[in-house]
TORROMI-149206 format. One record per residue (C-alpha): residue number from 1; residue in one letter; x negated, z, y negated. Coordinates in steps of 0.5 Angstrom, whole numbers, plus 500, padded with zeros to 3 digits. Last residue first. Layout:
BEGIN
NUM / A / X / Z / Y
...
//
This chain:
BEGIN
680 / L / 511 / 466 / 462
679 / F / 515 / 471 / 458
678 / F / 511 / 477 / 458
677 / N / 515 / 484 / 456
676 / W / 511 / 490 / 454
675 / V / 514 / 497 / 454
674 / L / 509 / 502 / 451
673 / G / 507 / 509 / 451
672 / F / 504 / 515 / 447
671 / R / 505 / 523 / 447
670 / I / 503 / 528 / 443
669 / L / 505 / 535 / 446
668 / F / 508 / 541 / 444
667 / D / 509 / 546 / 450
666 / R / 515 / 545 / 455
665 / S / 520 / 550 / 456
664 / P / 517 / 556 / 461
663 / F / 520 / 557 / 468
662 / G / 522 / 564 / 470
661 / P / 529 / 564 / 470
660 / A / 531 / 557 / 467
659 / V / 529 / 553 / 460
658 / L / 525 / 559 / 458
657 / E / 522 / 560 / 450
656 / T / 516 / 563 / 448
655 / N / 513 / 557 / 445
654 / K / 509 / 559 / 439
653 / K / 512 / 558 / 432
652 / L / 511 / 553 / 427
651 / L / 507 / 548 / 431
650 / H / 512 / 549 / 437
649 / Q / 518 / 546 / 433
648 / A / 514 / 539 / 434
647 / N / 517 / 539 / 441
646 / E / 514 / 532 / 442
645 / L / 510 / 529 / 437
644 / K / 512 / 522 / 439
643 / F / 509 / 515 / 439
642 / F / 513 / 509 / 442
641 / I / 511 / 502 / 442
640 / R / 515 / 496 / 444
639 / T / 512 / 489 / 445
638 / Q / 516 / 483 / 445
637 / R / 513 / 480 / 438
636 / V / 511 / 487 / 435
635 / K / 516 / 493 / 435
634 / A / 514 / 499 / 433
633 / N / 516 / 507 / 434
632 / L / 514 / 513 / 430
631 / F / 517 / 519 / 433
630 / V / 518 / 527 / 431
629 / D / 521 / 531 / 436
628 / V / 525 / 537 / 435
627 / M / 528 / 542 / 440
626 / P / 532 / 547 / 436
625 / H / 534 / 554 / 439
624 / D / 540 / 557 / 442
623 / G / 538 / 556 / 449
622 / F / 538 / 561 / 455
621 / K / 542 / 566 / 458
620 / Q / 540 / 571 / 464
619 / T / 544 / 575 / 468
618 / S / 549 / 570 / 471
617 / Q / 546 / 566 / 476
616 / V / 548 / 559 / 479
615 / Y / 543 / 556 / 484
614 / N / 539 / 549 / 483
613 / E / 536 / 546 / 489
612 / A / 530 / 543 / 491
611 / I / 531 / 547 / 498
610 / L / 524 / 551 / 497
609 / P / 523 / 550 / 490
608 / D / 530 / 554 / 488
607 / Y / 531 / 553 / 481
606 / G / 536 / 557 / 476
605 / D / 542 / 555 / 473
604 / T / 543 / 557 / 465
603 / F / 547 / 562 / 464
602 / Y / 549 / 560 / 457
601 / S / 546 / 559 / 450
600 / T / 549 / 554 / 445
599 / F / 545 / 547 / 445
598 / Y / 540 / 544 / 440
597 / K / 537 / 537 / 439
596 / F / 533 / 534 / 433
595 / N / 530 / 527 / 434
594 / L / 525 / 525 / 428
593 / G / 524 / 519 / 424
592 / I / 520 / 513 / 424
591 / Q / 522 / 506 / 426
590 / V / 518 / 500 / 425
589 / F / 518 / 492 / 426
588 / M / 512 / 489 / 425
587 / A / 510 / 482 / 423
586 / R / 515 / 482 / 417
585 / K / 509 / 481 / 412
584 / F / 506 / 487 / 415
583 / I / 512 / 491 / 415
582 / K / 519 / 490 / 417
581 / N / 524 / 496 / 416
580 / Q / 527 / 503 / 420
579 / Y / 528 / 510 / 417
578 / Y / 530 / 515 / 421
577 / L / 534 / 521 / 422
576 / S / 536 / 523 / 430
575 / N / 541 / 528 / 431
574 / R / 543 / 531 / 438
573 / T / 548 / 536 / 440
572 / V / 550 / 540 / 446
571 / F / 556 / 545 / 445
570 / Q / 559 / 550 / 450
569 / P / 553 / 550 / 455
568 / V / 555 / 550 / 462
567 / N / 556 / 555 / 468
566 / Y / 560 / 554 / 474
565 / I / 561 / 560 / 479
564 / Q / 559 / 567 / 477
563 / E / 560 / 565 / 470
562 / I / 567 / 563 / 472
561 / D / 570 / 569 / 474
560 / N / 577 / 566 / 475
559 / G / 577 / 559 / 472
558 / I / 575 / 555 / 465
557 / A / 570 / 551 / 464
556 / Q / 569 / 548 / 457
555 / Q / 565 / 542 / 454
554 / F / 563 / 540 / 447
553 / L / 558 / 534 / 447
552 / I / 555 / 531 / 440
551 / T / 551 / 525 / 439
550 / N / 549 / 523 / 432
549 / A / 545 / 518 / 429
548 / L / 543 / 518 / 422
547 / R / 540 / 511 / 420
546 / F / 536 / 509 / 413
545 / N / 534 / 502 / 411
544 / K / 540 / 501 / 407
543 / F / 545 / 507 / 408
542 / K / 547 / 507 / 416
541 / F / 551 / 512 / 419
540 / E / 551 / 512 / 427
539 / R / 557 / 516 / 431
538 / F / 557 / 518 / 438
537 / A / 562 / 523 / 441
536 / K / 563 / 527 / 447
535 / L / 569 / 531 / 450
534 / K / 569 / 535 / 456
533 / F / 574 / 540 / 459
532 / L / 573 / 543 / 466
531 / N / 578 / 547 / 470
530 / I / 575 / 550 / 476
529 / V / 580 / 553 / 481
528 / T / 577 / 559 / 485
527 / S / 577 / 559 / 492
526 / T / 570 / 558 / 492
525 / Q / 565 / 555 / 497
524 / I / 558 / 559 / 497
523 / P / 551 / 556 / 500
522 / T / 546 / 562 / 499
521 / S / 539 / 562 / 495
520 / V / 535 / 568 / 496
519 / S / 534 / 575 / 491
518 / T / 529 / 580 / 494
517 / T / 529 / 587 / 497
516 / E / 524 / 592 / 499
515 / E / 523 / 595 / 506
514 / V / 517 / 599 / 507
513 / L / 512 / 598 / 512
512 / S / 506 / 603 / 512
511 / G / 499 / 602 / 510
510 / G / 499 / 608 / 505
509 / I / 499 / 604 / 499
508 / S / 506 / 600 / 502
507 / T / 506 / 594 / 506
506 / S / 512 / 590 / 505
505 / P / 518 / 588 / 510
504 / F / 524 / 584 / 507
503 / P / 531 / 586 / 505
502 / V / 536 / 581 / 502
501 / E / 539 / 581 / 495
500 / R / 544 / 575 / 494
499 / R / 544 / 569 / 490
498 / G / 549 / 563 / 489
497 / F / 548 / 556 / 491
496 / Y / 555 / 551 / 490
495 / T / 561 / 549 / 493
494 / Y / 568 / 548 / 489
493 / D / 574 / 549 / 494
492 / S / 578 / 545 / 488
491 / I / 576 / 542 / 482
490 / I / 581 / 540 / 476
489 / S / 577 / 535 / 471
488 / Y / 579 / 533 / 464
487 / S / 575 / 528 / 461
486 / G / 574 / 525 / 454
485 / E / 569 / 520 / 451
484 / L / 569 / 518 / 444
483 / N / 565 / 512 / 440
482 / A / 566 / 513 / 433
481 / I / 569 / 510 / 427
480 / K / 566 / 503 / 425
479 / K / 564 / 501 / 432
478 / A / 571 / 504 / 435
477 / D / 570 / 505 / 442
476 / I / 575 / 510 / 445
475 / N / 574 / 512 / 452
474 / A / 579 / 517 / 456
473 / S / 579 / 520 / 463
472 / F / 583 / 524 / 468
471 / T / 579 / 527 / 473
470 / N / 582 / 530 / 480
469 / T / 576 / 533 / 484
468 / I / 577 / 536 / 491
467 / V / 571 / 539 / 495
466 / N / 572 / 538 / 502
465 / K / 572 / 544 / 507
464 / F / 566 / 548 / 509
463 / D / 564 / 549 / 516
462 / N / 558 / 552 / 515
461 / Q / 551 / 553 / 519
460 / W / 545 / 557 / 516
459 / N / 538 / 558 / 516
458 / Y / 535 / 560 / 509
457 / E / 535 / 567 / 510
456 / I / 530 / 567 / 516
455 / F / 525 / 563 / 512
454 / N / 521 / 558 / 516
453 / S / 527 / 554 / 515
452 / Q / 533 / 550 / 518
451 / N / 540 / 548 / 514
450 / L / 546 / 545 / 516
449 / L / 553 / 545 / 512
448 / Y / 551 / 546 / 505
447 / N / 544 / 542 / 506
446 / Y / 549 / 536 / 508
445 / N / 552 / 536 / 501
444 / P / 559 / 538 / 501
443 / A / 565 / 534 / 504
442 / E / 569 / 529 / 500
441 / S / 576 / 529 / 496
440 / A / 575 / 525 / 490
439 / L / 581 / 523 / 485
438 / R / 579 / 519 / 479
437 / Y / 584 / 517 / 473
436 / G / 582 / 512 / 468
435 / F / 584 / 511 / 460
434 / K / 580 / 505 / 456
433 / V / 580 / 503 / 449
432 / S / 577 / 498 / 445
431 / I / 576 / 497 / 438
430 / D / 571 / 492 / 434
429 / D / 570 / 486 / 438
428 / K / 577 / 483 / 438
427 / Y / 582 / 489 / 440
426 / Q / 580 / 490 / 448
425 / Y / 585 / 494 / 452
424 / G / 584 / 498 / 458
423 / A / 587 / 501 / 464
422 / Q / 583 / 505 / 470
421 / G / 584 / 507 / 477
420 / F / 579 / 511 / 482
419 / F / 581 / 513 / 488
418 / Y / 577 / 516 / 494
417 / Q / 578 / 520 / 500
416 / N / 574 / 523 / 505
415 / E / 576 / 525 / 512
414 / Y / 569 / 527 / 515
413 / E / 568 / 527 / 523
412 / G / 570 / 520 / 524
411 / S / 576 / 516 / 524
410 / I / 580 / 512 / 518
409 / T / 577 / 515 / 512
408 / S / 579 / 512 / 506
407 / Q / 576 / 509 / 500
406 / A / 580 / 506 / 494
405 / D / 577 / 502 / 487
404 / G / 582 / 500 / 481
403 / E / 581 / 495 / 475
402 / L / 586 / 493 / 470
401 / L / 583 / 491 / 463
400 / F / 587 / 487 / 457
399 / G / 584 / 483 / 452
398 / K / 587 / 477 / 454
397 / Y / 587 / 478 / 461
396 / K / 582 / 482 / 465
395 / N / 583 / 483 / 472
394 / K / 579 / 488 / 477
393 / Y / 581 / 490 / 484
392 / H / 577 / 494 / 490
391 / A / 579 / 496 / 497
390 / V / 575 / 500 / 502
389 / F / 577 / 502 / 509
388 / S / 573 / 507 / 513
387 / L / 570 / 508 / 520
386 / V / 565 / 514 / 521
385 / D / 560 / 515 / 526
384 / G / 557 / 521 / 529
383 / S / 551 / 526 / 527
382 / L / 550 / 533 / 525
381 / R / 544 / 536 / 529
380 / D / 539 / 542 / 530
379 / E / 545 / 547 / 531
378 / I / 544 / 554 / 528
377 / V / 547 / 559 / 534
376 / G / 550 / 566 / 533
375 / T / 549 / 573 / 533
374 / N / 545 / 574 / 539
373 / I / 544 / 581 / 541
372 / V / 537 / 584 / 543
371 / I / 537 / 591 / 545
370 / P / 532 / 596 / 544
369 / N / 532 / 603 / 548
368 / T / 530 / 609 / 544
367 / D / 528 / 607 / 537
366 / E / 530 / 600 / 536
365 / N / 537 / 602 / 538
364 / E / 540 / 595 / 536
363 / L / 535 / 589 / 535
362 / R / 538 / 582 / 531
361 / S / 539 / 575 / 534
360 / Q / 540 / 568 / 531
359 / I / 539 / 562 / 536
358 / I / 535 / 556 / 532
357 / V / 536 / 549 / 535
356 / K / 530 / 545 / 534
355 / D / 528 / 538 / 532
354 / Y / 532 / 538 / 525
353 / G / 538 / 535 / 522
352 / Y / 542 / 529 / 520
351 / N / 544 / 523 / 524
350 / Y / 549 / 518 / 521
349 / S / 553 / 512 / 522
348 / S / 558 / 508 / 518
347 / Y / 563 / 503 / 519
346 / K / 566 / 500 / 513
345 / V / 572 / 495 / 513
344 / F / 573 / 491 / 507
343 / F / 579 / 489 / 502
342 / S / 578 / 485 / 496
341 / L / 582 / 483 / 490
340 / E / 580 / 479 / 483
339 / G / 584 / 477 / 478
338 / L / 592 / 475 / 478
337 / Y / 591 / 470 / 473
336 / D / 585 / 466 / 474
335 / N / 585 / 468 / 482
334 / S / 580 / 471 / 486
333 / Y / 580 / 473 / 493
332 / Q / 575 / 477 / 497
331 / L / 575 / 479 / 504
330 / G / 571 / 484 / 508
329 / L / 565 / 487 / 512
328 / Q / 561 / 493 / 511
327 / N / 556 / 496 / 515
326 / T / 553 / 502 / 513
325 / L / 547 / 506 / 517
324 / Y / 544 / 513 / 516
323 / E / 538 / 517 / 518
322 / L / 537 / 523 / 515
321 / E / 531 / 528 / 516
320 / T / 529 / 535 / 514
319 / K / 522 / 538 / 515
318 / D / 520 / 545 / 513
317 / R / 512 / 546 / 514
316 / F / 508 / 552 / 516
315 / S / 502 / 556 / 514
314 / G / 502 / 563 / 516
313 / T / 507 / 568 / 515
312 / N / 511 / 565 / 521
311 / E / 518 / 567 / 522
310 / A / 519 / 569 / 515
309 / E / 522 / 575 / 511
308 / G / 525 / 573 / 504
307 / F / 524 / 567 / 500
306 / I / 520 / 570 / 494
305 / A / 517 / 577 / 496
304 / E / 516 / 573 / 503
303 / T / 511 / 568 / 500
302 / A / 509 / 564 / 507
301 / N / 502 / 562 / 506
300 / E / 499 / 555 / 506
299 / Q / 506 / 553 / 504
298 / T / 510 / 546 / 506
297 / F / 517 / 544 / 504
296 / T / 519 / 537 / 507
295 / Y / 525 / 532 / 505
294 / Q / 526 / 526 / 509
293 / K / 530 / 520 / 508
292 / T / 532 / 514 / 512
291 / T / 536 / 508 / 510
290 / Y / 540 / 502 / 513
289 / E / 545 / 498 / 508
288 / L / 549 / 492 / 510
287 / K / 554 / 489 / 506
286 / H / 558 / 483 / 508
285 / R / 563 / 478 / 504
284 / V / 568 / 473 / 506
283 / S / 570 / 469 / 501
282 / L / 577 / 466 / 498
281 / E / 577 / 463 / 491
280 / N / 584 / 460 / 487
279 / T / 585 / 456 / 481
278 / Q / 583 / 450 / 484
277 / L / 584 / 443 / 480
276 / T / 578 / 444 / 475
275 / D / 574 / 448 / 480
274 / K / 575 / 455 / 484
273 / M / 572 / 455 / 491
272 / F / 575 / 456 / 498
271 / I / 571 / 459 / 504
270 / R / 566 / 462 / 499
269 / Y / 560 / 466 / 503
268 / E / 558 / 472 / 501
267 / H / 551 / 476 / 502
266 / D / 549 / 484 / 501
265 / L / 543 / 486 / 504
264 / Y / 540 / 493 / 503
263 / L / 533 / 496 / 507
262 / R / 532 / 503 / 505
261 / K / 526 / 508 / 505
260 / G / 526 / 515 / 503
259 / E / 521 / 521 / 501
258 / L / 523 / 527 / 498
257 / E / 517 / 532 / 497
256 / N / 516 / 539 / 496
255 / G / 510 / 544 / 495
254 / G / 507 / 550 / 496
253 / S / 501 / 554 / 495
252 / I / 500 / 558 / 488
251 / F / 505 / 563 / 488
250 / S / 509 / 567 / 483
249 / P / 505 / 564 / 477
248 / D / 498 / 567 / 475
247 / F / 497 / 565 / 468
246 / S / 491 / 563 / 465
245 / S / 492 / 556 / 467
244 / R / 497 / 556 / 461
243 / N / 491 / 556 / 456
242 / D / 495 / 560 / 450
241 / F / 494 / 566 / 455
240 / N / 490 / 570 / 451
239 / E / 494 / 569 / 445
238 / N / 500 / 573 / 448
237 / A / 506 / 570 / 446
236 / E / 510 / 576 / 447
235 / L / 515 / 572 / 452
234 / F / 509 / 569 / 455
233 / Q / 505 / 576 / 456
232 / L / 512 / 578 / 459
231 / L / 512 / 573 / 464
230 / D / 505 / 574 / 466
229 / Q / 507 / 582 / 467
228 / G / 512 / 580 / 472
227 / S / 514 / 573 / 474
226 / L / 512 / 566 / 472
225 / G / 515 / 560 / 475
224 / G / 516 / 559 / 483
223 / N / 509 / 555 / 484
222 / E / 511 / 549 / 487
221 / E / 507 / 542 / 487
220 / N / 512 / 536 / 487
219 / F / 512 / 530 / 490
218 / I / 517 / 524 / 489
217 / S / 516 / 518 / 494
216 / Q / 520 / 512 / 495
215 / D / 520 / 505 / 499
214 / A / 525 / 500 / 497
213 / F / 527 / 494 / 500
212 / H / 532 / 489 / 497
211 / F / 537 / 483 / 499
210 / N / 542 / 479 / 495
209 / T / 545 / 473 / 498
208 / T / 550 / 467 / 495
207 / Y / 553 / 462 / 499
206 / R / 558 / 457 / 496
205 / K / 554 / 456 / 490
204 / N / 553 / 448 / 491
203 / P / 546 / 449 / 490
202 / M / 546 / 455 / 495
201 / T / 544 / 461 / 492
200 / Y / 539 / 466 / 494
199 / S / 536 / 473 / 491
198 / L / 530 / 477 / 494
197 / T / 528 / 484 / 491
196 / S / 522 / 488 / 492
195 / R / 522 / 496 / 490
194 / F / 516 / 501 / 490
193 / A / 517 / 508 / 488
192 / R / 511 / 513 / 487
191 / T / 512 / 520 / 484
190 / S / 506 / 525 / 484
189 / T / 507 / 532 / 480
188 / L / 502 / 537 / 480
187 / S / 504 / 544 / 478
186 / N / 500 / 549 / 482
185 / I / 497 / 553 / 476
184 / Y / 500 / 551 / 469
183 / D / 499 / 546 / 464
182 / G / 501 / 540 / 469
181 / L / 497 / 535 / 473
180 / S / 501 / 529 / 472
179 / R / 501 / 523 / 477
178 / I / 507 / 517 / 476
177 / G / 507 / 511 / 479
176 / K / 513 / 506 / 479
175 / Y / 512 / 499 / 483
174 / A / 516 / 493 / 482
173 / I / 517 / 486 / 485
172 / S / 522 / 481 / 484
171 / F / 524 / 474 / 487
170 / N / 529 / 469 / 485
169 / V / 531 / 463 / 489
168 / N / 537 / 458 / 487
167 / P / 533 / 455 / 481
166 / S / 527 / 455 / 485
165 / T / 521 / 460 / 485
164 / N / 525 / 464 / 480
163 / V / 520 / 469 / 478
162 / T / 521 / 477 / 477
161 / L / 515 / 482 / 476
160 / F / 516 / 489 / 474
159 / A / 510 / 495 / 473
158 / D / 512 / 502 / 472
157 / L / 506 / 507 / 470
156 / Q / 506 / 514 / 468
155 / Q / 499 / 517 / 467
154 / G / 496 / 524 / 468
153 / Q / 490 / 529 / 467
152 / D / 494 / 534 / 462
151 / V / 502 / 532 / 461
150 / A / 504 / 525 / 462
149 / T / 502 / 519 / 458
148 / K / 507 / 513 / 458
147 / Y / 507 / 506 / 460
146 / Y / 512 / 501 / 462
145 / L / 511 / 494 / 464
144 / D / 516 / 488 / 464
143 / T / 514 / 482 / 467
142 / L / 518 / 475 / 467
141 / P / 517 / 468 / 470
140 / T / 521 / 463 / 467
139 / P / 528 / 461 / 467
138 / V / 530 / 467 / 470
137 / S / 535 / 470 / 475
136 / Y / 535 / 477 / 477
135 / Y / 537 / 483 / 482
134 / N / 538 / 490 / 480
133 / I / 537 / 496 / 484
132 / D / 541 / 503 / 482
131 / K / 547 / 502 / 486
130 / A / 542 / 502 / 492
129 / E / 540 / 509 / 490
128 / L / 533 / 510 / 486
127 / Y / 531 / 517 / 486
126 / A / 529 / 520 / 479
125 / L / 535 / 525 / 479
124 / H / 535 / 525 / 486
123 / R / 529 / 531 / 486
122 / T / 534 / 536 / 483
121 / R / 539 / 534 / 489
120 / A / 535 / 536 / 495
119 / G / 540 / 535 / 499
118 / F / 543 / 529 / 502
117 / H / 550 / 527 / 501
116 / P / 556 / 527 / 505
115 / M / 559 / 521 / 509
114 / V / 564 / 517 / 506
113 / E / 560 / 516 / 499
112 / F / 562 / 517 / 492
111 / Y / 558 / 517 / 486
110 / K / 556 / 524 / 484
109 / E / 558 / 527 / 477
108 / Q / 552 / 530 / 474
107 / K / 554 / 537 / 471
106 / A / 552 / 538 / 464
105 / L / 546 / 541 / 461
104 / Q / 542 / 540 / 467
103 / V / 536 / 543 / 467
102 / Y / 531 / 538 / 469
101 / P / 526 / 538 / 475
100 / S / 519 / 536 / 475
99 / G / 516 / 529 / 474
98 / V / 513 / 531 / 467
97 / N / 511 / 538 / 467
96 / P / 514 / 544 / 463
95 / F / 521 / 543 / 466
94 / P / 525 / 538 / 462
93 / V / 532 / 539 / 459
92 / F / 538 / 534 / 461
91 / E / 544 / 532 / 458
90 / F / 541 / 527 / 452
89 / D / 536 / 524 / 457
88 / D / 538 / 517 / 456
87 / K / 535 / 513 / 462
86 / R / 528 / 511 / 464
85 / L / 528 / 518 / 468
84 / Y / 521 / 519 / 466
83 / N / 522 / 518 / 459
82 / F / 523 / 512 / 454
81 / K / 531 / 512 / 454
80 / Y / 532 / 516 / 448
79 / D / 527 / 511 / 444
78 / K / 531 / 505 / 447
77 / Q / 538 / 508 / 444
76 / I / 534 / 509 / 437
75 / S / 533 / 501 / 437
74 / L / 528 / 496 / 439
73 / T / 530 / 489 / 441
72 / T / 528 / 486 / 448
71 / D / 535 / 486 / 451
70 / L / 535 / 482 / 458
69 / Y / 541 / 479 / 460
68 / T / 548 / 482 / 463
67 / T / 551 / 480 / 469
66 / D / 556 / 485 / 474
65 / R / 555 / 483 / 481
64 / E / 557 / 490 / 483
63 / A / 549 / 491 / 485
62 / S / 548 / 489 / 478
61 / I / 545 / 482 / 476
60 / I / 540 / 482 / 470
59 / K / 540 / 475 / 467
58 / Y / 534 / 472 / 463
57 / L / 538 / 465 / 461
56 / E / 541 / 469 / 455
55 / I / 534 / 470 / 452
54 / P / 534 / 462 / 450
53 / P / 529 / 458 / 454
52 / K / 523 / 456 / 449
51 / K / 523 / 448 / 448
50 / K / 516 / 445 / 449
49 / K / 513 / 442 / 443
48 / E / 512 / 435 / 444
47 / K / 504 / 433 / 443
46 / P / 501 / 428 / 438
45 / G / 494 / 426 / 440
44 / S / 487 / 428 / 440
43 / F / 489 / 435 / 440
42 / K / 486 / 440 / 435
41 / R / 489 / 447 / 437
40 / K / 492 / 451 / 431
39 / S / 499 / 450 / 433
38 / S / 497 / 453 / 440
37 / S / 497 / 460 / 437
36 / D / 504 / 459 / 435
35 / E / 505 / 464 / 429
34 / E / 510 / 469 / 430
33 / N / 515 / 472 / 424
32 / V / 518 / 478 / 427
31 / S / 525 / 479 / 431
30 / N / 528 / 486 / 430
29 / P / 535 / 484 / 429
28 / D / 534 / 479 / 434
27 / A / 538 / 472 / 433
26 / T / 540 / 469 / 440
25 / G / 536 / 464 / 443
24 / G / 528 / 465 / 443
23 / S / 525 / 469 / 448
22 / N / 518 / 469 / 444
21 / V / 512 / 466 / 448
20 / Q / 506 / 470 / 451
19 / A / 502 / 465 / 455
18 / K / 496 / 465 / 460
17 / G / 494 / 473 / 460
16 / A / 500 / 475 / 463
15 / L / 499 / 471 / 469
14 / S / 492 / 475 / 470
13 / F / 495 / 481 / 468
12 / V / 501 / 481 / 473
11 / I / 497 / 478 / 479
10 / I / 492 / 483 / 478
9 / F / 497 / 489 / 478
8 / F / 500 / 486 / 485
7 / L / 493 / 486 / 488
6 / L / 492 / 493 / 486
5 / S / 499 / 495 / 489
4 / F / 498 / 491 / 496
3 / Q / 491 / 495 / 496
2 / K / 494 / 502 / 495
1 / M / 500 / 500 / 500
//
């Protein structure tokens, strides 16, 4: 893989060195004056200048066949997405190191699947699922190079190349690599994500296919955060600990890793095709996905003071595996007036678990005649088959939008159901409204149902009911007023990780074993009905070359003992004040300003590195302090450059803030990076 990656980058840069042209086509608000260097050369005779393809021909096709085209402009939204996740991080707060978990200021809604989701959800924020992979069609080879500095001895790089070998065949290849040492002991992060796609369309467009392969790994060294005297020194801003490596974290050996490989095929054959006389289209569509995932946690010495009593106090490795296959076959019908309607039968098989069965036991009459009593069995596997029905509908007619999705289990262990319906209207280009309803009845994640570990308290098997979520949503996009998103959710039988006190053996000064306690994570399903209200608004004000972009989120969770179950900040705001203009004889487009982010204090979820999950706690509140980034962004031709003073508020006051129990917020950093597009 290393040799392959090296060869890939050599090809990218060698191709990039040959030519770079402007995308042309539609007017670019960030466009700059470019002088064709070839015009300076002297030729023996006149030579016709090659016409540049319009930007609309550089097509990006989603997994659901929605098509957009490449956007090379520089906007404040591009600044919001210039991060490790490469998406807007408004609802996230990062841990100290790049590639580490995020604090979620709003619970992220899972995409629906007929089978449970894999665990280690904090790692899945950066994991690319099949729905996240795009396909392409380009008139000339296109590359996208993302680079950004990390935290202490590290870099981030995401390189992408796509080319149409013929008008009907497209190939793309991409590699994302991140490595960051971090400021604290044992906090190194390392991410790799290799993706490759292949698309083909017959010349008569009767048959199309999209294929991709993905190989990903997200590794984090873990130290459990700060505790005891070290945590006190951080909170008091002791100048002797300005060098963060001076702190002794909760443990100094340990790490977890999420790995996954996936093969995906989506192809379609059109039996009847639309033409000037035919308004109907009928096709057969087939989707195939084969995925393997693996999560491991390793330690050289088991830290019983953090995770409770261990079966093996020396070096160990917890390993969880999942293998699943989905096969979906059906018919799609399309009519110019009736819209698009499709029906599928979906077969899924899954195999999740471990390589051993655990028999739980306890000792009775330990002093006289000890007797071992079996208290339960933790199985090694959850496996089986699921047969389900899938339907989709979508129609756009004279500004009206109507769409729906439905899935239901026909047979199998997990009786999951899903329905989504949405209606909307587009009034010219200024105003659009959408109203929707979503119902999801789905099994909890696999690691709520079955988990095995070297630590005794992290072994469990549960028969939880489905989590049922009803969500009513509305979206009003009025460009001259604001963009509003609102939702009201009713959640029943919600599952989460809570905390409980357990004893563990410890050696006293005298050498005798005494019982102490520690807090460990445990899966819980509550009978409390959670009512969640969310309202999010965005508006940008403009005055000459000045801009003020505002995003605000209000959310309220209501239920019995809600602070023990579901915690989110009531308000989250982000305000960006900046100046933008073209300089250097209009050769460069620049933005300079600051981002101000704030959220109200709340009982922030803790982080458990053993299972890579968040847990609910109601003893410590965090938040209620500003986060300020000063930025300078620039665009030269097709290169977007980003320079940022991250967490600049710590220049005025030393960092004494935590983002989660035991985990400090990120210190002041100077970050630099770029996104570079080559059109060959």
